[in-house]
Biopython code that builds the backbone (N, CA, C, O; Angstrom):
import numpy as np
from Bio.PDB.StructureBuilder import StructureBuilder

atoms = [
    (1, "MET", "N", (12.411, 29.941, -38.370)),
    (1, "MET", "CA", (13.260, 29.212, -37.465)),
    (1, "MET", "C", (13.708, 29.851, -37.064)),
    (1, "MET", "O", (14.202, 29.182, -36.156)),
    (2, "VAL", "N", (14.320, 31.551, -36.798)),
    (2, "VAL", "CA", (14.563, 32.543, -36.441)),
    (2, "VAL", "C", (13.746, 33.089, -35.398)),
    (2, "VAL", "O", (14.127, 33.384, -34.265)),
    (3, "VAL", "N", (12.558, 33.203, -35.885)),
    (3, "VAL", "CA", (11.290, 33.838, -35.234)),
    (3, "VAL", "C", (11.249, 33.203, -34.133)),
    (3, "VAL", "O", (11.569, 33.835, -33.127)),
    (4, "ARG", "N", (10.838, 31.750, -33.989)),
    (4, "ARG", "CA", (10.739, 31.023, -33.087)),
    (4, "ARG", "C", (11.597, 30.730, -32.102)),
    (4, "ARG", "O", (11.323, 30.008, -31.144)),
    (5, "LYS", "N", (12.583, 31.237, -32.287)),
    (5, "LYS", "CA", (13.924, 31.557, -31.467)),
    (5, "LYS", "C", (13.845, 32.740, -30.706)),
    (5, "LYS", "O", (13.491, 32.982, -29.552)),
    (6, "GLU", "N", (14.120, 33.183, -31.321)),
    (6, "GLU", "CA", (13.631, 34.527, -30.270)),
    (6, "GLU", "C", (12.340, 34.818, -29.682)),
    (6, "GLU", "O", (12.030, 35.706, -28.887)),
    (7, "GLN", "N", (11.513, 33.735, -30.320)),
    (7, "GLN", "CA", (9.899, 33.998, -29.386)),
    (7, "GLN", "C", (10.179, 33.113, -27.698)),
    (7, "GLN", "O", (9.674, 33.342, -26.599)),
    (8, "TYR", "N", (11.111, 32.156, -28.102)),
    (8, "TYR", "CA", (11.805, 31.153, -27.035)),
    (8, "TYR", "C", (12.526, 31.801, -26.334)),
    (8, "TYR", "O", (12.596, 31.417, -25.167)),
    (9, "GLN", "N", (13.622, 33.435, -26.868)),
    (9, "GLN", "CA", (14.397, 33.517, -25.970)),
    (9, "GLN", "C", (12.752, 34.907, -24.742)),
    (9, "GLN", "O", (12.814, 35.262, -23.564)),
    (10, "GLU", "N", (12.016, 35.113, -25.445)),
    (10, "GLU", "CA", (11.775, 36.485, -25.387)),
    (10, "GLU", "C", (10.465, 35.375, -23.708)),
    (10, "GLU", "O", (10.005, 35.478, -22.571)),
    (11, "VAL", "N", (10.548, 34.697, -24.644)),
    (11, "VAL", "CA", (9.197, 33.459, -22.740)),
    (11, "VAL", "C", (10.274, 32.792, -22.359)),
    (11, "VAL", "O", (10.162, 31.581, -22.546)),
    (12, "SER", "N", (11.553, 33.230, -21.764)),
    (12, "SER", "CA", (12.469, 32.733, -21.248)),
    (12, "SER", "C", (12.532, 34.016, -20.413)),
    (12, "SER", "O", (12.071, 33.873, -19.280)),
    (13, "LYS", "N", (12.880, 34.933, -20.637)),
    (13, "LYS", "CA", (13.503, 36.181, -20.008)),
    (13, "LYS", "C", (12.276, 37.011, -19.390)),
    (13, "LYS", "O", (12.521, 37.996, -18.694)),
    (14, "ILE", "N", (10.900, 36.594, -19.658)),
    (14, "ILE", "CA", (9.734, 36.721, -18.805)),
    (14, "ILE", "C", (9.802, 35.640, -17.732)),
    (14, "ILE", "O", (9.467, 35.980, -16.597)),
    (15, "PHE", "N", (10.224, 34.282, -17.954)),
    (15, "PHE", "CA", (10.001, 33.254, -16.824)),
    (15, "PHE", "C", (10.829, 34.296, -15.661)),
    (15, "PHE", "O", (10.503, 34.765, -14.571)),
    (16, "ALA", "N", (11.998, 34.374, -16.478)),
    (16, "ALA", "CA", (13.337, 35.251, -15.118)),
    (16, "ALA", "C", (12.526, 36.534, -14.259)),
    (16, "ALA", "O", (12.436, 36.739, -13.049)),
    (17, "GLU", "N", (12.212, 36.974, -14.946)),
    (17, "GLU", "CA", (11.647, 38.534, -14.502)),
    (17, "GLU", "C", (10.542, 38.283, -13.809)),
    (17, "GLU", "O", (10.259, 39.217, -13.058)),
    (18, "GLU", "N", (9.763, 37.331, -13.766)),
    (18, "GLU", "CA", (8.567, 37.028, -13.337)),
    (18, "GLU", "C", (8.606, 35.705, -12.038)),
    (18, "GLU", "O", (7.798, 35.474, -11.138)),
    (19, "ALA", "N", (9.615, 35.164, -12.329)),
    (19, "ALA", "CA", (10.288, 34.379, -11.308)),
    (19, "ALA", "C", (9.252, 33.238, -11.316)),
    (19, "ALA", "O", (8.755, 32.901, -10.242)),
    (20, "TYR", "N", (8.903, 32.633, -12.440)),
    (20, "TYR", "CA", (8.082, 31.233, -12.619)),
    (20, "TYR", "C", (9.407, 30.328, -11.791)),
    (20, "TYR", "O", (10.600, 30.463, -11.517)),
    (21, "ASN", "N", (8.295, 29.355, -11.624)),
    (21, "ASN", "CA", (9.240, 27.983, -10.933)),
    (21, "ASN", "C", (10.496, 28.321, -9.987)),
    (21, "ASN", "O", (11.681, 27.998, -10.069)),
    (22, "LEU", "N", (9.933, 28.930, -9.255)),
    (22, "LEU", "CA", (10.889, 29.250, -7.930)),
    (22, "LEU", "C", (9.807, 28.342, -7.070)),
    (22, "LEU", "O", (8.600, 28.586, -7.061)),
    (23, "TRP", "N", (10.409, 27.295, -6.376)),
    (23, "TRP", "CA", (10.275, 25.934, -5.357)),
    (23, "TRP", "C", (10.266, 26.675, -3.900)),
    (23, "TRP", "O", (11.069, 27.412, -3.327)),
    (24, "ALA", "N", (9.276, 26.260, -3.642)),
    (24, "ALA", "CA", (9.414, 26.938, -2.136)),
    (24, "ALA", "C", (9.117, 25.569, -1.101)),
    (24, "ALA", "O", (8.782, 25.611, 0.083)),
    (25, "TRP", "N", (9.401, 24.125, -2.119)),
    (25, "TRP", "CA", (8.721, 23.001, -1.249)),
    (25, "TRP", "C", (9.880, 22.433, -2.124)),
    (25, "TRP", "O", (10.569, 22.785, -3.081)),
    (26, "TYR", "N", (9.659, 20.882, -0.904)),
    (26, "TYR", "CA", (10.065, 20.017, -1.837)),
    (26, "TYR", "C", (9.363, 18.896, -1.822)),
    (26, "TYR", "O", (8.320, 18.993, -1.176)),
    (27, "THR", "N", (9.712, 17.131, -2.654)),
    (27, "THR", "CA", (8.801, 16.540, -2.125)),
    (27, "THR", "C", (9.614, 14.825, -1.650)),
    (27, "THR", "O", (10.432, 14.092, -2.206)),
    (28, "VAL", "N", (8.985, 14.783, -0.594)),
    (28, "VAL", "CA", (9.986, 13.164, -0.381)),
    (28, "VAL", "C", (10.226, 12.178, -1.225)),
    (28, "VAL", "O", (9.118, 11.642, -1.184)),
    (29, "TRP", "N", (10.909, 11.470, -2.039)),
    (29, "TRP", "CA", (11.218, 10.287, -2.752)),
    (29, "TRP", "C", (11.624, 9.374, -1.974)),
    (29, "TRP", "O", (12.411, 9.631, -1.063)),
    (30, "ALA", "N", (11.195, 8.258, -2.182)),
    (30, "ALA", "CA", (11.794, 6.474, -1.785)),
    (30, "ALA", "C", (11.539, 5.998, -3.189)),
    (30, "ALA", "O", (10.533, 6.256, -3.850)),
    (31, "PHE", "N", (12.618, 5.238, -3.586)),
    (31, "PHE", "CA", (12.813, 4.127, -4.494)),
    (31, "PHE", "C", (12.767, 2.336, -3.802)),
    (31, "PHE", "O", (13.744, 2.036, -3.116)),
    (32, "ALA", "N", (12.076, 1.646, -3.927)),
    (32, "ALA", "CA", (11.661, 0.528, -3.611)),
    (32, "ALA", "C", (12.764, -0.638, -5.211)),
    (32, "ALA", "O", (12.859, -0.554, -6.436)),
    (33, "ALA", "N", (13.327, -1.559, -4.109)),
    (33, "ALA", "CA", (13.857, -2.163, -5.252)),
    (33, "ALA", "C", (14.201, -3.516, -4.391)),
    (33, "ALA", "O", (14.380, -3.363, -3.182)),
    (34, "SER", "N", (14.270, -4.416, -4.771)),
    (34, "SER", "CA", (14.594, -5.762, -4.344)),
    (34, "SER", "C", (16.420, -6.027, -4.573)),
    (34, "SER", "O", (17.116, -5.581, -5.485)),
    (35, "ASP", "N", (16.773, -6.757, -3.595)),
    (35, "ASP", "CA", (18.347, -7.064, -3.997)),
    (35, "ASP", "C", (19.138, -6.850, -4.715)),
    (35, "ASP", "O", (20.131, -6.122, -4.736)),
    (36, "ASP", "N", (18.263, -8.137, -5.936)),
    (36, "ASP", "CA", (18.834, -8.168, -7.096)),
    (36, "ASP", "C", (19.703, -6.528, -7.605)),
    (36, "ASP", "O", (20.848, -6.233, -7.946)),
    (37, "VAL", "N", (18.319, -5.728, -7.399)),
    (37, "VAL", "CA", (18.171, -4.180, -8.132)),
    (37, "VAL", "C", (19.744, -2.978, -7.824)),
    (37, "VAL", "O", (19.827, -2.309, -6.794)),
    (38, "HIS", "N", (20.809, -2.946, -8.925)),
    (38, "HIS", "CA", (21.466, -2.227, -8.908)),
    (38, "HIS", "C", (21.583, -0.761, -9.468)),
    (38, "HIS", "O", (20.990, -0.438, -10.497)),
    (39, "GLY", "N", (22.527, 0.294, -8.611)),
    (39, "GLY", "CA", (22.628, 1.510, -9.647)),
    (39, "GLY", "C", (21.727, 2.683, -9.061)),
    (39, "GLY", "O", (21.496, 3.821, -9.470)),
    (40, "LEU", "N", (21.393, 2.110, -8.168)),
    (40, "LEU", "CA", (19.835, 3.321, -7.579)),
    (40, "LEU", "C", (21.041, 4.440, -7.075)),
    (40, "LEU", "O", (21.089, 5.297, -7.957)),
    (41, "PHE", "N", (21.783, 4.676, -6.263)),
    (41, "PHE", "CA", (22.769, 5.463, -6.006)),
    (41, "PHE", "C", (23.874, 6.267, -7.242)),
    (41, "PHE", "O", (24.244, 5.529, -8.156)),
    (42, "PRO", "N", (24.170, 7.135, -7.250)),
    (42, "PRO", "CA", (25.360, 6.855, -8.157)),
    (42, "PRO", "C", (26.642, 6.533, -7.241)),
    (42, "PRO", "O", (26.718, 6.389, -6.021)),
    (43, "PRO", "N", (27.709, 6.463, -8.334)),
    (43, "PRO", "CA", (29.246, 6.106, -7.485)),
    (43, "PRO", "C", (29.950, 7.305, -6.732)),
    (43, "PRO", "O", (30.149, 8.504, -6.928)),
    (44, "PRO", "N", (30.247, 6.267, -5.682)),
    (44, "PRO", "CA", (31.483, 7.600, -4.937)),
    (44, "PRO", "C", (31.598, 8.606, -5.517)),
    (44, "PRO", "O", (31.273, 8.592, -6.704)),
    (45, "LEU", "N", (32.089, 9.841, -4.934)),
    (45, "LEU", "CA", (32.577, 11.050, -5.235)),
    (45, "LEU", "C", (34.252, 10.818, -5.571)),
    (45, "LEU", "O", (34.785, 10.084, -4.738)),
    (46, "PRO", "N", (35.151, 11.314, -6.636)),
    (46, "PRO", "CA", (36.653, 11.295, -6.260)),
    (46, "PRO", "C", (37.037, 11.076, -5.023)),
    (46, "PRO", "O", (37.855, 10.172, -4.856)),
    (47, "ASP", "N", (36.515, 11.896, -3.758)),
    (47, "ASP", "CA", (37.444, 11.604, -2.760)),
    (47, "ASP", "C", (36.895, 10.990, -1.763)),
    (47, "ASP", "O", (37.078, 11.053, -0.547)),
    (48, "GLY", "N", (35.884, 10.115, -2.723)),
    (48, "GLY", "CA", (35.905, 9.059, -1.821)),
    (48, "GLY", "C", (34.470, 8.997, -1.136)),
    (48, "GLY", "O", (33.986, 7.907, -0.831)),
    (49, "GLN", "N", (33.780, 10.235, -0.895)),
    (49, "GLN", "CA", (32.483, 10.330, -0.274)),
    (49, "GLN", "C", (31.175, 9.929, -1.176)),
    (49, "GLN", "O", (31.102, 9.973, -2.404)),
    (50, "ASP", "N", (30.428, 9.633, -0.493)),
    (50, "ASP", "CA", (29.090, 8.986, -1.273)),
    (50, "ASP", "C", (27.895, 10.393, -1.583)),
    (50, "ASP", "O", (27.175, 11.139, -0.920)),
    (51, "ALA", "N", (28.400, 10.052, -3.597)),
    (51, "ALA", "CA", (27.512, 11.314, -3.735)),
    (51, "ALA", "C", (25.814, 11.356, -3.819)),
    (51, "ALA", "O", (25.298, 10.248, -3.671)),
    (52, "VAL", "N", (24.962, 12.390, -4.018)),
    (52, "VAL", "CA", (24.181, 12.582, -3.309)),
    (52, "VAL", "C", (23.165, 13.300, -3.850)),
    (52, "VAL", "O", (23.157, 14.510, -4.074)),
    (53, "ILE", "N", (21.817, 12.049, -4.165)),
    (53, "ILE", "CA", (20.701, 12.799, -5.251)),
    (53, "ILE", "C", (20.411, 14.193, -5.120)),
    (53, "ILE", "O", (19.926, 14.761, -4.142)),
    (54, "ILE", "N", (20.711, 14.607, -6.057)),
    (54, "ILE", "CA", (20.102, 16.372, -6.153)),
    (54, "ILE", "C", (18.177, 16.429, -6.286)),
    (54, "ILE", "O", (17.212, 15.787, -6.700)),
    (55, "ALA", "N", (18.436, 17.267, -5.831)),
    (55, "ALA", "CA", (16.757, 18.060, -6.227)),
    (55, "ALA", "C", (15.316, 16.276, -7.016)),
    (55, "ALA", "O", (14.569, 16.164, -7.988)),
    (56, "SER", "N", (15.675, 15.432, -5.925)),
    (56, "SER", "CA", (14.797, 14.411, -5.837)),
    (56, "SER", "C", (14.861, 13.936, -7.258)),
    (56, "SER", "O", (13.816, 14.099, -7.888)),
    (57, "VAL", "N", (16.138, 13.233, -8.072)),
    (57, "VAL", "CA", (16.044, 13.762, -9.779)),
    (57, "VAL", "C", (16.912, 12.268, -9.852)),
    (57, "VAL", "O", (18.076, 12.345, -9.458)),
    (58, "GLN", "N", (16.500, 11.099, -10.261)),
    (58, "GLN", "CA", (16.763, 10.222, -10.366)),
    (58, "GLN", "C", (17.344, 9.444, -11.300)),
    (58, "GLN", "O", (17.057, 8.300, -10.949)),
    (59, "PRO", "N", (18.096, 9.378, -12.439)),
    (59, "PRO", "CA", (18.628, 9.036, -13.668)),
    (59, "PRO", "C", (17.949, 6.963, -12.940)),
    (59, "PRO", "O", (17.962, 6.344, -11.876)),
    (60, "VAL", "N", (17.288, 6.635, -14.990)),
    (60, "VAL", "CA", (17.251, 5.397, -14.734)),
    (60, "VAL", "C", (17.898, 4.429, -15.648)),
    (60, "VAL", "O", (17.858, 3.221, -15.882)),
    (61, "THR", "N", (18.627, 5.691, -16.140)),
    (61, "THR", "CA", (19.848, 4.592, -17.101)),
    (61, "THR", "C", (20.709, 3.787, -16.320)),
    (61, "THR", "O", (20.916, 2.628, -16.679)),
    (62, "GLY", "N", (21.369, 4.353, -15.051)),
    (62, "GLY", "CA", (21.929, 3.181, -15.113)),
    (62, "GLY", "C", (21.884, 1.898, -13.998)),
    (62, "GLY", "O", (22.792, 1.528, -13.253)),
    (63, "LEU", "N", (20.657, 1.407, -14.128)),
    (63, "LEU", "CA", (19.831, 0.495, -13.169)),
    (63, "LEU", "C", (20.410, -0.804, -14.151)),
    (63, "LEU", "O", (20.706, -0.902, -15.342)),
    (64, "TRP", "N", (20.401, -1.912, -12.761)),
    (64, "TRP", "CA", (21.035, -2.922, -13.982)),
    (64, "TRP", "C", (20.201, -4.230, -12.743)),
    (64, "TRP", "O", (19.781, -3.857, -11.647)),
    (65, "ILE", "N", (20.137, -5.208, -13.050)),
    (65, "ILE", "CA", (19.704, -6.460, -12.050)),
    (65, "ILE", "C", (20.396, -7.935, -12.589)),
    (65, "ILE", "O", (20.386, -8.282, -13.770)),
    (66, "ASP", "N", (20.796, -8.462, -11.843)),
    (66, "ASP", "CA", (21.324, -9.353, -11.698)),
    (66, "ASP", "C", (20.808, -10.729, -12.648)),
    (66, "ASP", "O", (19.592, -10.589, -12.523)),
    (67, "GLN", "N", (20.931, -11.601, -13.260)),
    (67, "GLN", "CA", (20.633, -12.343, -13.789)),
    (67, "GLN", "C", (21.192, -13.543, -13.800)),
    (67, "GLN", "O", (20.732, -14.431, -14.517)),
]
sb = StructureBuilder()
sb.init_structure("model")
sb.init_model(0)
sb.init_chain("A")
sb.init_seg("    ")
for serial, (resi, resn, name, xyz) in enumerate(atoms, 1):
    if name == "N":
        sb.init_residue(resn, " ", resi, " ")
    sb.init_atom(name, np.array(xyz, "f"), 0.0, 1.0, " ", f" {name:<3s}", serial, name[0])
structure = sb.get_structure()
C-alpha cells in the first residue's frame, strides 16, 4: 500500500510538471427538462445572487420532479 501511494504521488508530480490537463477550450452545455423538473440550478448564494454552474459540471443529486 505504501509503494502504491508513492507511485500515485510520483505520477501526480509528473502531471504537474508536464501540465497535463491544461484546458484551452470549453464545451457549451445545455440541460433540457420539462417544467416539473426542479433542482437544475443551485440555490441562491447567501448574498442573494444567483449561483453559477462552474466548469460545466452539474451534479444530478439535487434533481427532483413534482409528482
